N, C-alpha and C positions, 0 to 999 in steps of 0.2 A: 122592620127587620132591626134587629142589633146585633152588634159584635162583642163578644165578650173579651176580657182580656187574653185568653188563651186562645182568641182567634176562631172560636166557634160562632156560628151565626145561629138566630133564633128569629123566628115570625109570630111572636105571639105564642098560643096555645097549640101550634102544629108543630112544635119540635125543630129540630136542625134544618136547614134549608144549605142546599148547594147551589152554586152558580158560576159563572163566568164573568172574568172583568174585561169589560169592552173598551174603556178608557179611563185614564187616571189623570188628575190636574190638581191645581191648589186654587183658593183664593184666599184674599187677605180680609179678615173680619174686625172691624173695628169696636170692640167692646172693651172700654177702658184703655188699652193698647192695643196696636195692631199685633195680630198673630196669624199665622197662616194656618190653614185648615185643608187638609188632603181630602180630596174627593174622588169615590171610586164608583163609576157608572158600570152596571152590568145587568147581564140576564140570568134568571132562575132557569133550573132544569124544567120545573113546570110551566115556563111561559112568561112569568110576571117579570119586572124590572126591578132594580133596587139601587139604592144612593147609599153609600157609606161616607159619612163625614167624620173623619178622625183629626181629633185635636192634639194626639199625643206625638205625633212625627212631625218634623220639619222637612220640607222640599230638598232634596238634596241631589247631587250627582257626582260619579265617580268617572274618572279619565284615566284608561289605561294607555301606560308609555309603551 
């Protein structure tokens, strides 16, 4: 499965896929320099599982006052 820049997902020749994110986390990869990679684990409507690895985002959080 791949995620396009617009957020659409594709699974090869099957077209778009829909699913639900069950868990989000991140890991630090050391390829040249340390960089965080966001991991999104989930399940597809058709019953399969998926993992999205996003190098574009940095993990962060927001604290409301």
